[in-house]
N, C-alpha and C positions, 0 to 999 in steps of 0.2 A: 910266692907272691906275698905282699904284706897288706895289711889293712890300711884304708886311707883315712889318716887322722887329721887332715887339715883342709881348709879350703873348701870349695864347692865341687863336690865330685861329680855331679851331673855336668857342670860346664867343663871340667878337665876331661871327662869322656867324650863330650862333643868336640873339643879341641883336639884329642887324639884321634878321633874318627875323621876329621878333616884332614889331618896329616896323612893317614893311612889312604884316605880317598885321593889325595894329591899323588901318592905313590902308585896305589894299585887300582885305582878305579872303583865304582860302585861293586862290581863283581868281586873284588878282592877283599871287601869289607867283612869282618864278622865280629860279633860282640866278644867272643875270646880274644881275638887280635887287639880289639880295643882295651880290653881288660890288661892285657899283657904290656900294653904301651903305657897305660896309666899306673902300671905297677899296684894293681889290685887283683884280689882273687877273681876266678873266672865267672864267679857267680854274682859279685857286686853290680855289675852294669844292670843287673834284673831287678835291683832296687829302684832303677830309675825308667829303664826302657824295656818293654816287653819282648822286643825282637829287633832285628836289623831295621824293619821298615820304620819302627817307632823312633829310632835315633834318626834316622834320615828325614822323617817328617818334622822332628823337633828343629834340625839343623835348617830345613826348608823354612819353617815358621819364623825363625830368626831372620833370614834372609828377606822374606816378604815383609816383614815389620821395617827392616831398614828401608827397602824399596818404597813402601807406602810413606813412610816419613819423608823421603826425598820428593816423593809426589805431592804432599801436602806443603813442603816448602816452595816448590814452584809454582803452587796455585796463590802463593802470597805475593808474588811479583806483579807489580801494578798493572803493567801492560800485557794483556791476554795472550797475544802472540809469543811475546818474549817468555812468558811463564810456560807455555805449550813446548816451545823449543827447549827450555830450560830442563822440562822434564825428560826429554828425549835424550839430552846430553847427560843427565844424571843416571838414566836407564843404562846406557852404554858404559858410563864411568863405574856403576855398581859392578857390572859385569867384568870391566877390566880390573877391578880392584879386588874382586871375591868371586873368581872363575868357579871355584869348586861349589860354593853357595848356588850360583847361578845355574849350574848344570843340575844339580840335585833338585832344585825348585822346579825345573821343567823337565825331569827325568821321565814323568808318567809313571813313576813307581807307586802312586798313592791313589789306589783305585776307590776306596771307600771314604768319601769325604765326612762321613759320620764318625768314622774313628779318628779323624784328625780335624775336630772342630776349630782349633787355633789356626791351623794351617790355611783352611777354607775362608776363615774371617780376615786374615791379614792378606791372603791372595786377593779377595774380593776388595779390600781397601785399597790396594795398590792398583788395580785396575779401575776402580771408582774414581780414583785421582784423575787418571787419563780420561775418562768419560767427562768429568767435571772441567778439564781443562779445554777440551772440544767444544763444551757448551758455552764457555766464557767466549772462545773464539768465535763461535757463531752468533752469539749476541753482539760481538762487537763488529761483524760483518766481514770477518777476515777468513772463515772457513763456510763453505757452502751448506745451506739448510738440508735438513735430511735427518735420518736417524743418527743420534750422537753414539748410539751403541755399534751401529755398522760402521762409521767412520773411525771409531776408537779401534775396533777390531783391525781394519785397515792399518791405520798408524802403528798399531802395535806389532803387527806382522813385519812392517818395514823396520821399525826400530830394533825389534827382536832379531831379525835376520842379520842386521849389521852388528848387533852386539856379539852374536854367535861367531861371525866371520871375524871380528876383531879379535876374540880370545883365541880362536883357533889359528890366529897368524896370518890369514889370508890377505890382508892388506900390506904385508911386508913386500917391498920390491927391491931386487938386487941393486945395490949401489946407491939406495936411497934411505934416509933415514926413517924409521917407523913413525907414522903420523901420531901425533897425540890425540886423545878422545876429542878435544874441543876443535883441533884443526880439522879433523875428519868430519865432525858433526857440522861444522860451519859451511863445509862443502856439500855434504848429503842432506842436510836439514833443509835447504833450499828445494829441493825435489820433492819432499814430503809436502811442504807447503804449497807448492804449485800444484799437485796433485789433488789436494784437498781445498784449495783456494774457493773463495766464493765466486 
């Protein structure tokens, strides 16, 4: 193995880890395998990540940062209901575009939040955008009154389930074209609004 003399080694290690995850899943990932794929010594990854969980947490943090940014953009939509639905569409689109990130983010591998402060911060920001979207809709009278946290948990469960089914190919029907995220959410998002309606 050679030394890494160019670019950002940390980013390259994460990139290679994602490729390995795509092929072998979380159980097949090791830092030694990541080093081999990045063409560096087997000790090089330890300059950036203390163990496998550390690199997974870094990948998950990047994912939550992206998801939180999508949530904030949805909050900028003038109409509260449209913004709320936009976040749902963006959530599913994120899963469809980055299934490996999505699966790691919600893998349950990170038991100690104190060891992954960035991950907790970005995860809280992503969920906080959903709570804010609910509160905007409540203020506009299109979502019923009540605990915005509880309603956000219900909405999240619905959208998260759809996202998982989508990336697992469960919406594919024989002889029919695979629906786009927008087409699917246009159909299913109505059910969510009916369930949370004022």
